[in-house]
C-alpha angles and dihedrals in degrees: 000000000000089000092057091047090053092048090050091051091051091049091051091051091049090052092049093247119143116254113227110248118232113267107269092199093066126069128179120224132176090260095047145288127308133201118207135164129279126207132174094270106021149018123227129199115182139184095026111167112229097176139017117278107276093225136126109357090002093062107116093010129113112273115275129213117281117251117246119249134208127233122012115318117220110245099170097104134046121264122241119293119241116262112279138155116283098010138082114249146149135229085231090078110118095123135133136196128222123204118185137179115261091250111086098172096094139040111261127204114255131231115196109198121204111199126229130223106132089279086285104084146010137077140216095250093064088074112080102207098176096104094041091051096045099041095035094043089230138135105234123200121193121184148187124230132181114282140202117354092345090059105033112021106136101194110156090232089063096051118143135186092285095049127263129325122356094109089143090055090050088052091053091050090050089052091051090051089049089054091050091052102037113022094090088069088065095047094265126137111234089198092061106053122147119191114211140169147157129232107336086007090056090048086054090052089054088053091052090051090062107024114104090217092061096052113127096008096106138021100209139018140210120205113192117186095333119168087200094173091068097097128125125232117242091248094052092046093048091052093049092044093051090052090047092052091050090051092056092048102268103107100136108094091207094060101023096108096051092040093053093046091052094057120099111252090241087071090057103053094108118073138219115259111240105160141012115225102197089319096320111115116234129192112177140092120029122209135202102060136085098280094050108011098182143013103280094232090055092044091049091049090052093052095251097125125107110275098237134123111277133195111201130178151141140211116257096241104029100158099050087082093061093047089049091051089051090052092048090052099042108018088233130115135185115276129195089261090051094052100084095046091045089055091045091053090058105029103028113195090003093065096098091055091050091049089053092051093045105035117185090235090067093061136058093234142007093251090055091050092049092045091052093054093046094044092053097044099042103031121007101048093038088056091048091051092049091048090052093049096044093047090067092072109021142013114288128189119193130198143174120208105218112170103140090195099048110150113259130204115277090243089066099040095106098052108140093229131050115267095206114181095346131180113296095005092116091065097083087058089061100031129032135044099281096238090134092053128089123225095274092047092049089054090051089049091053091049092049093049090050093048095046090047092049090052092050090046100045111006091252126082097221144285094297092063117077118202113262115247127176092236094062105013096208112194123184114228114219110203135128110281092000126099100160125146113222134197092192099080096106092050094047090053097042092238095160089057093052092046091052097046099038091210095144 
């Protein structure tokens, strides 16, 4: 049959008749065929399962292979989001989305994006990758992974080969293996995969840099605003998880696993509290066992990270976002009188030293003073330390997003202090259609997309980005109309102070 089809095609060519092109909205994978959507400048395939549904007996187990399907599976709409507070979801949520350029005649570099959300919320489909794929000439993969207690509960009764907890990290590794095995069908190059993420997604990227199970699954990494130190030890996570199980009615260690698996997922939308990041509770990755042997910041400092090119950066005013969220929820903000106790809550006996380094008189408001101290301690200087360590074994490129007028979500528009370049506000410059940006910001967006795409394509973001080295500490400033490279980042963020006082 194939022989006759080929003969017919040759005959049509000889007669000058057009040969029908293969349908670009259908791809064939090992598990079955998919139909997505095709536009003038991109293709989009959504809701692709990369693992079996982690439900019933597979709840709190490592992800299992996806079952094959017959016929052509519809991939024109996102799959369900993972269960999370305040949103509908389903435990059957291990889906990813693939956006490609319209051109399918060459192998394109691949960006795998891990979403943020404090390991409690978020999903891959909230990132519109059409513009990034089309303008950057990339294949972009966004993915879901298990969240909250369902993704990170580290109860000893739920231990697996890699230790306890970290089911969300196992999901991400399964997605990276899926990309390795399947992305060529979408026009992607499995030999040119960059793993990237912001916030909790960036923390996950740090984990992949040091986890044995992630070795060889990517050739470069991007860490955006990642407080990668905010990981719990196995002992702390086990203690918090045991208390969590007791609180939901599963206190008996002998029956805890079956008891927890029998609960409806709606009873598990809260999460155990493993770690406080400057007063913000975190429940996520667990270190000290086979899957993640050490805190990634410590592993990176010791030279144990993957030797791949890394782009690492922060926003200038990271912590104003969290203070704005607190104000939106409570209607209260930090006053001058609140400043010393707020520092004491985070830094304990070190608070007076922090107050001396960040005096209220140097800032236009108490929230901005507090945000500066927390930004520098939890984000900026951690990023600088990681860049220094990573640069010893592979190329590193560092940036700081510093648009003081970056658009903020409507829910935070009435905050009584300026947000500046707050946590996550660089994301609309990489994803989204730019309607909220002015002309200068749109130009910055175009430059950022080009630089990120160049890094994914070559391992270097372009000629305007010098490699970071500890002797000069060059950091690229990302702001409208400004492309300067500065060596004053560590001074601006008081990094010598934080290194001397070890209050992080």
